[in-house]
RODO-2510 file (C-alpha; in nm, 4 decimals, decimal comma):
residues 353
     n   res          X          Y          Z
     1     m     0,0000     0,0000     0,0000
     2     s     0,1369     0,3409    -0,0906
     3     r     0,1870     0,6131     0,1689
     4     p    -0,0612     0,8545     0,0007
     5     m    -0,3307     0,5874     0,0179
     6     a    -0,2554     0,5187     0,3848
     7     r    -0,2725     0,8904     0,4688
     8     s    -0,6000     0,9144     0,2768
     9     r    -0,7531     0,6395     0,4875
    10     i    -0,6325     0,8029     0,8089
    11     r    -0,7989     1,1297     0,7053
    12     v    -1,1263     0,9425     0,6626
    13     l    -1,1282     0,8388     1,0309
    14     p    -1,2300     1,1810     1,1771
    15     r    -1,5146     1,2017     0,9273
    16     a    -1,6360     0,8542     1,0187
    17     g    -1,6116     0,9420     1,3879
    18     a    -1,8135     1,2598     1,3379
    19     l    -2,0793     1,0625     1,1488
    20     l    -2,1043     0,8053     1,4290
    21     a    -2,1301     1,0833     1,6898
    22     l    -2,4096     1,2467     1,4914
    23     l    -2,5901     0,9134     1,4637
    24     a    -2,5618     0,8586     1,8397
    25     l    -2,6935     1,2094     1,9085
    26     t    -2,9934     1,1768     1,6764
    27     t    -3,0890     0,8429     1,8317
    28     a    -3,0635     0,9895     2,1850
    29     c    -2,7813     0,7523     2,2834
    30     g    -2,6184     0,8509     2,6099
    31     m    -2,8869     1,1050     2,7008
    32     i    -2,9256     1,1468     3,0769
    33     p    -3,2843     1,0644     3,1846
    34     a    -3,5103     1,3192     3,3481
    35     a    -3,4640     1,3879     3,7192
    36     p    -3,6538     1,1261     3,9232
    37     h    -3,9584     1,2245     4,1294
    38     t    -4,0638     0,8936     4,2885
    39     t    -3,8817     0,6657     4,5294
    40     q    -3,8758     0,3926     4,2636
    41     a    -3,7452     0,6353     3,9998
    42     k    -3,4500     0,7269     4,2212
    43     e    -3,3379     0,3627     4,2185
    44     v    -3,3850     0,3384     3,8417
    45     f    -3,1920     0,6636     3,7968
    46     w    -2,9040     0,5240     4,0022
    47     l    -2,8968     0,2123     3,7823
    48     y    -2,9017     0,4301     3,4676
    49     n    -2,5932     0,6125     3,5925
    50     v    -2,4108     0,2860     3,6726
    51     v    -2,4812     0,1538     3,3226
    52     l    -2,3768     0,4876     3,1717
    53     v    -2,0431     0,4894     3,3584
    54     m    -1,9669     0,1274     3,2710
    55     g    -2,0616     0,1852     2,9086
    56     a    -1,8395     0,4926     2,8948
    57     l    -1,5426     0,3004     3,0382
    58     v    -1,5877     0,0190     2,7861
    59     f    -1,6287     0,2665     2,5000
    60     v    -1,3168     0,4657     2,5937
    61     g    -1,1115     0,1491     2,6452
    62     v    -1,2146    -0,0198     2,3202
    63     e    -1,1937     0,2938     2,1066
    64     g    -0,8621     0,3862     2,2678
    65     f    -0,7075     0,0526     2,1719
    66     i    -0,8495     0,0829     1,8204
    67     v    -0,7000     0,4294     1,7715
    68     y    -0,3697     0,3155     1,9231
    69     s    -0,3572     0,0171     1,6882
    70     i    -0,4343     0,2313     1,3852
    71     v    -0,1576     0,4765     1,4664
    72     r     0,1036     0,2347     1,6045
    73     y     0,0650    -0,0444     1,3536
    74     r    -0,0343     0,1390     1,0393
    75     r     0,1262    -0,0027     0,7280
    76     r     0,4427     0,1823     0,6217
    77     d     0,5606    -0,0415     0,3391
    78     d     0,4724    -0,3600     0,1539
    79     r     0,6552    -0,5977     0,3859
    80     l     0,4410    -0,8625     0,5521
    81     p     0,4188    -0,7885     0,9286
    82     t     0,5144    -1,0454     1,1897
    83     q     0,2446    -1,3111     1,2050
    84     l     0,0998    -1,3962     1,5477
    85     h    -0,1117    -1,7021     1,6232
    86     g    -0,2930    -1,5930     1,9345
    87     n    -0,2170    -1,5198     2,2971
    88     n    -0,4017    -1,7276     2,5535
    89     v    -0,3620    -1,4719     2,8333
    90     v    -0,4937    -1,1816     2,6228
    91     e    -0,7853    -1,3876     2,4947
    92     l    -0,8721    -1,4930     2,8490
    93     v    -0,8611    -1,1316     2,9703
    94     w    -1,0814    -0,9917     2,6934
    95     t    -1,3309    -1,2717     2,7521
    96     a    -1,3344    -1,2365     3,1305
    97     i    -1,3752    -0,8566     3,1441
    98     p    -1,7066    -0,8341     2,9482
    99     t    -1,8327    -1,1448     3,1279
   100     v    -1,7758    -0,9798     3,4660
   101     i    -1,9367    -0,6549     3,3452
   102     v    -2,2460    -0,8379     3,2201
   103     l    -2,2786    -1,0369     3,5445
   104     v    -2,2455    -0,7215     3,7571
   105     l    -2,5080    -0,5374     3,5509
   106     f    -2,7359    -0,8425     3,5641
   107     a    -2,7101    -0,8572     3,9431
   108     l    -2,7680    -0,4827     3,9883
   109     s    -3,0621    -0,4850     3,7443
   110     t    -3,2228    -0,7804     3,9226
   111     i    -3,1852    -0,6152     4,2628
   112     t    -3,3310    -0,2871     4,1325
   113     l    -3,6196    -0,4614     3,9540
   114     n    -3,7114    -0,6606     4,2637
   115     s    -3,6934    -0,3459     4,4765
   116     i    -3,9182    -0,1297     4,2578
   117     s    -4,1603    -0,4202     4,2045
   118     a    -4,2050    -0,4861     4,5773
   119     h    -4,5605    -0,4102     4,6910
   120     e    -4,6580    -0,2162     5,0014
   121     d    -5,0000    -0,1494     5,1467
   122     p    -5,1241     0,1145     4,8999
   123     g    -5,2539     0,4399     5,0368
   124     v    -5,4473     0,5052     4,7155
   125     q    -5,5764     0,2563     4,4583
   126     i    -5,6771     0,3761     4,1126
   127     t    -5,8052     0,1848     3,8112
   128     v    -5,6579     0,3466     3,5011
   129     e    -5,8499     0,2851     3,1798
   130     g    -5,6822     0,3636     2,8497
   131     k    -5,8942     0,3791     2,5378
   132     q    -5,8753     0,5322     2,1931
   133     w    -5,7886     0,8113     2,2637
   134     a    -5,8243     0,9213     2,6228
   135     w    -5,7591     0,8208     2,9817
   136     s    -5,9898     0,7864     3,2816
   137     f    -5,8988     0,7376     3,6487
   138     h    -6,1386     0,5518     3,8788
   139     y    -6,0465     0,5890     4,2468
   140     q    -6,1194     0,2729     4,4468
   141     d    -6,2768     0,2986     4,7918
   142     s    -6,4108     0,0447     5,0417
   143     d    -6,7633     0,1730     5,1027
   144     n    -6,9223    -0,0404     4,8256
   145     d    -7,1262     0,2621     4,7202
   146     p    -7,0774     0,3362     4,3483
   147     t    -7,2761     0,6597     4,3730
   148     n    -6,9907     0,8438     4,5425
   149     d    -6,7042     0,6955     4,3418
   150     v    -6,4528     0,9479     4,2150
   151     v    -6,3912     0,9146     3,8416
   152     v    -6,1715     1,1606     3,6531
   153     s    -6,1860     1,1528     3,2753
   154     g    -6,0978     1,3776     2,9865
   155     g    -6,0523     1,4006     2,6138
   156     s    -5,7832     1,5106     2,3726
   157     l    -5,8595     1,8806     2,4300
   158     a    -5,8874     1,8485     2,8077
   159     p    -5,6455     1,5814     2,9333
   160     p    -5,7463     1,4357     3,2717
   161     v    -5,5518     1,5016     3,5909
   162     m    -5,4727     1,2175     3,8306
   163     v    -5,4460     1,3620     4,1811
   164     v    -5,2291     1,1692     4,4304
   165     p    -5,0712     1,2375     4,7705
   166     v    -4,6940     1,2532     4,8149
   167     g    -4,5244     1,0027     5,0434
   168     e    -4,7938     0,7345     5,0092
   169     p    -4,7791     0,4230     4,7864
   170     i    -5,0076     0,4535     4,4836
   171     l    -5,1303     0,1312     4,3197
   172     l    -5,2563     0,1551     3,9618
   173     t    -5,4534    -0,1209     3,7909
   174     l    -5,4113    -0,0714     3,4167
   175     v    -5,7041    -0,1696     3,1948
   176     s    -5,7666    -0,1446     2,8201
   177     h    -6,0770    -0,2548     2,6298
   178     d    -5,9515    -0,1916     2,2763
   179     v    -5,5806    -0,1884     2,1822
   180     i    -5,2465    -0,1843     2,3630
   181     h    -5,1632     0,1463     2,5312
   182     s    -4,8752     0,2368     2,7618
   183     f    -4,8903     0,4435     3,0816
   184     y    -4,5771     0,6594     3,0898
   185     v    -4,4712     0,9531     3,3056
   186     p    -4,1131     1,0577     3,2120
   187     a    -4,0399     1,1965     3,5589
   188     f    -4,1205     0,8535     3,7093
   189     l    -3,8700     0,6708     3,4793
   190     v    -4,1006     0,3684     3,4532
   191     k    -4,3719     0,2858     3,2037
   192     r    -4,6124    -0,0046     3,1956
   193     d    -4,8191    -0,1457     2,9090
   194     v    -5,1979    -0,1236     2,9298
   195     i    -5,3127    -0,4443     2,7614
   196     p    -5,6593    -0,5827     2,6756
   197     t    -5,6183    -0,9028     2,8807
   198     g    -5,9643    -1,0580     2,8632
   199     d    -5,9973    -1,2941     3,1588
   200     r    -5,6341    -1,2564     3,2644
   201     p    -5,5281    -1,0208     3,5452
   202     p    -5,4335    -0,6714     3,4191
   203     n    -5,0934    -0,5123     3,4680
   204     t    -5,0328    -0,3062     3,7807
   205     l    -4,7915    -0,0259     3,8644
   206     e    -4,6943     0,0970     4,2093
   207     f    -4,5042     0,4165     4,2885
   208     t    -4,4604     0,6729     4,5645
   209     v    -4,4272     1,0357     4,4555
   210     s    -4,1610     1,2161     4,6536
   211     e    -4,2227     1,5810     4,5578
   212     v    -4,5268     1,8062     4,5229
   213     g    -4,5775     1,9100     4,1627
   214     i    -4,7481     1,8475     3,8308
   215     y    -4,6024     1,5805     3,6018
   216     s    -4,6898     1,5245     3,2375
   217     g    -4,7785     1,1779     3,1135
   218     q    -4,8681     1,0208     2,7830
   219     c    -4,9420     0,6989     2,6020
   220     a    -4,6066     0,5589     2,4884
   221     e    -4,7474     0,2897     2,2573
   222     f    -4,8707     0,3890     1,9106
   223     c    -5,2418     0,3175     1,9407
   224     g    -5,4039     0,4796     1,6382
   225     d    -5,4630     0,8030     1,4518
   226     l    -5,4953     1,0300     1,7576
   227     h    -5,2236     0,8658     1,9670
   228     a    -5,0398     1,2003     2,0061
   229     r    -5,3407     1,3502     2,1858
   230     m    -5,3566     1,0760     2,4485
   231     t    -5,1971     1,2733     2,7297
   232     f    -5,2661     1,3261     3,0986
   233     k    -5,1273     1,4966     3,4096
   234     v    -5,0344     1,3654     3,7528
   235     q    -5,0701     1,6242     4,0276
   236     a    -4,8987     1,5354     4,3551
   237     m    -5,0382     1,7151     4,6619
   238     t    -4,9598     1,7061     5,0302
   239     p    -5,1654     1,4336     5,2056
   240     a    -5,3857     1,6968     5,3734
   241     d    -5,4615     1,8718     5,0422
   242     y    -5,5316     1,5369     4,8784
   243     r    -5,7796     1,4327     5,1503
   244     a    -5,9604     1,7642     5,1104
   245     w    -5,9716     1,7237     4,7316
   246     f    -6,0956     1,3652     4,7548
   247     a    -6,3661     1,4495     5,0097
   248     a    -6,4912     1,7349     4,7927
   249     a    -6,4918     1,5118     4,4829
   250     q    -6,6811     1,2362     4,6690
   251     s    -6,9479     1,4817     4,7777
   252     g    -7,0187     1,5722     4,4169
   253     q    -6,8129     1,8871     4,3893
   254     t    -6,5695     1,9353     4,1045
   255     p    -6,2573     2,0852     4,2623
   256     a    -6,0016     2,1889     4,0051
   257     p    -5,6827     1,9830     4,0497
   258     s    -5,4482     2,2516     3,9271
   259     v    -5,1968     2,4974     4,0597
   260     a    -5,3138     2,8223     4,2094
   261     p    -5,3455     3,1258     3,9818
   262     t    -5,0321     3,3276     3,9275
   263     a    -4,9600     3,6817     3,8258
   264     q    -4,7332     3,5684     3,5426
   265     v    -4,9217     3,6395     3,2195
   266     l    -4,7836     3,6026     2,8670
   267     k    -4,9400     3,7949     2,5798
   268     l    -4,9819     3,6219     2,2444
   269     s    -5,1827     3,7214     1,9379
   270     a    -5,2659     3,5645     1,6033
   271     k    -5,3447     3,7431     1,2797
   272     g    -5,3244     3,6290     0,9188
   273     n    -5,2398     3,2721     1,0225
   274     a    -4,9289     3,3935     1,2066
   275     f    -4,8408     3,4592     1,5698
   276     g    -4,7628     3,8172     1,6667
   277     t    -4,4351     3,6984     1,8221
   278     q    -4,2132     3,3938     1,7802
   279     t    -4,0534     3,4153     2,1266
   280     l    -4,2024     3,3920     2,4756
   281     e    -4,0386     3,3689     2,8195
   282     a    -4,1721     3,2197     3,1440
   283     k    -4,0399     3,1444     3,4920
   284     a    -3,9363     2,7883     3,5709
   285     g    -4,1272     2,6010     3,8391
   286     a    -4,4268     2,8367     3,8401
   287     a    -4,7587     2,8181     3,6614
   288     f    -4,8379     3,0931     3,4146
   289     k    -5,1177     3,2159     3,1899
   290     i    -5,1286     3,2886     2,8195
   291     d    -5,3714     3,5582     2,7085
   292     f    -5,4260     3,4465     2,3487
   293     n    -5,5902     3,7069     2,1237
   294     n    -5,7190     3,5374     1,8076
   295     q    -5,7825     3,8149     1,5548
   296     d    -5,8687     3,5744     1,2704
   297     n    -6,2167     3,4566     1,1870
   298     i    -6,1000     3,0935     1,2035
   299     d    -5,9987     2,8440     1,4723
   300     h    -5,6568     2,8638     1,6396
   301     n    -5,5075     2,7234     1,9591
   302     v    -5,1730     2,7001     2,1414
   303     v    -4,9808     2,3772     2,2033
   304     i    -4,6546     2,3662     2,4017
   305     s    -4,4169     2,0734     2,3575
   306     d    -4,0563     1,9630     2,3978
   307     a    -3,8516     1,6503     2,3225
   308     n    -4,0621     1,4504     2,5716
   309     g    -4,3889     1,5325     2,3954
   310     i    -4,6801     1,7694     2,4449
   311     r    -4,6711     1,9586     2,7760
   312     f    -4,9848     2,1703     2,7240
   313     r    -5,2684     2,1780     2,4723
   314     g    -5,5115     2,4721     2,4651
   315     d    -5,8676     2,4500     2,3343
   316     y    -5,9462     2,5609     1,9812
   317     f    -6,1548     2,8745     1,9476
   318     k    -6,2713     3,0949     1,6628
   319     g    -6,1859     3,4644     1,6556
   320     p    -6,2069     3,7493     1,6830
   321     g    -6,1772     3,6897     2,0547
   322     t    -5,9452     3,6215     2,3466
   323     k    -5,8987     3,3100     2,5589
   324     t    -5,6811     3,2734     2,8678
   325     y    -5,4927     2,9465     2,9040
   326     t    -5,3471     2,8351     3,2390
   327     v    -5,0270     2,6356     3,1941
   328     g    -4,8827     2,4229     3,4734
   329     a    -4,5293     2,4772     3,5989
   330     l    -4,2584     2,3726     3,3523
   331     p    -3,8928     2,2937     3,4245
   332     a    -3,6267     2,5195     3,2782
   333     g    -3,5551     2,4605     2,9106
   334     q    -3,6538     2,5376     2,5528
   335     y    -4,0055     2,4579     2,4313
   336     t    -4,1940     2,4985     2,1072
   337     f    -4,5372     2,6564     2,0866
   338     v    -4,7557     2,6090     1,7795
   339     c    -5,1103     2,6336     1,6568
   340     e    -5,2123     2,2718     1,6141
   341     i    -5,4219     2,3522     1,3070
   342     h    -5,1583     2,5663     1,1300
   343     p    -4,8223     2,4349     1,2633
   344     t    -4,6237     2,5276     0,9508
   345     t    -4,7044     2,8992     0,9679
   346     m    -4,7733     2,9465     1,3383
   347     s    -4,4859     2,8418     1,5611
   348     g    -4,2379     2,9925     1,8049
   349     t    -4,0005     2,9246     2,0944
   350     l    -4,0877     2,9396     2,4642
   351     t    -3,7890     2,9838     2,6945
   352     v    -3,8466     2,8775     3,0551
   353     k    -3,5759     2,9895     3,2987
***
């Protein structure tokens, strides 16, 4: 092999490395999961970090030896290099190391799985029904009186809110009567399939929320045309606030399970199938309102989303007119807001900080 050809191949290596890095980035490889907000999620998060560190060590070690071999043993002339016929010690080492890594990860994964799957006496039991294309939450009680059962349901334009207390085990029974759905809350780091089981027992999911807040959830299994609209919220309250909410709901009242009103108000207008601004800013960790002035004689709305999916969906309404949306607290980051009917011409960036 000539020297120019060897140098040409070496120059290709950075390009190949950049392509592999881009591929890893676009497939979300190595992305750190969202911060955990349940006791079970904290254990899963710890296991994620262990796997990430071990994977990084293996990657650096393997790629380091590859780069070293390319540079140290690159061909400089046409002479045949010294032929080797194996090294028992080296082969034993490179077989033993991955075996030990796999066994360690298997043991840690088994321990974590058994821990998060362990059942406690649930403080709240809820039957979750997933259907095309909405969720409903039926709170179980022991009074055998169906007239005062608490059932929370919603549709694609008004996702339901599951209210739970912090610090108490929540047991969900997951039921589907049509197709396979998946109950997923990113902040909980665990999802569970909702399967039409017939006469078989349905799947269950138990968790204990550790922090007061509102958490977005969604169906994580493609279930049909309107799968993207199958969202919901989980609002975690203090036990005292939860008992008050549940008592009011049992008595026939309809208490709003949402954060208290806030003075933070964002102004947004629409005219000629375009938003009046393409940038909005809001405070992290606090609910806010959007005063949306639709100046067109057609339907518009506002939808806020990020890489994890839709965080807020406002109702459609026909202008001229104004509607005020209340948006739950969002963590710091960059979000996209669009009109769901005209997403190509009506979009912008919401910065939460």
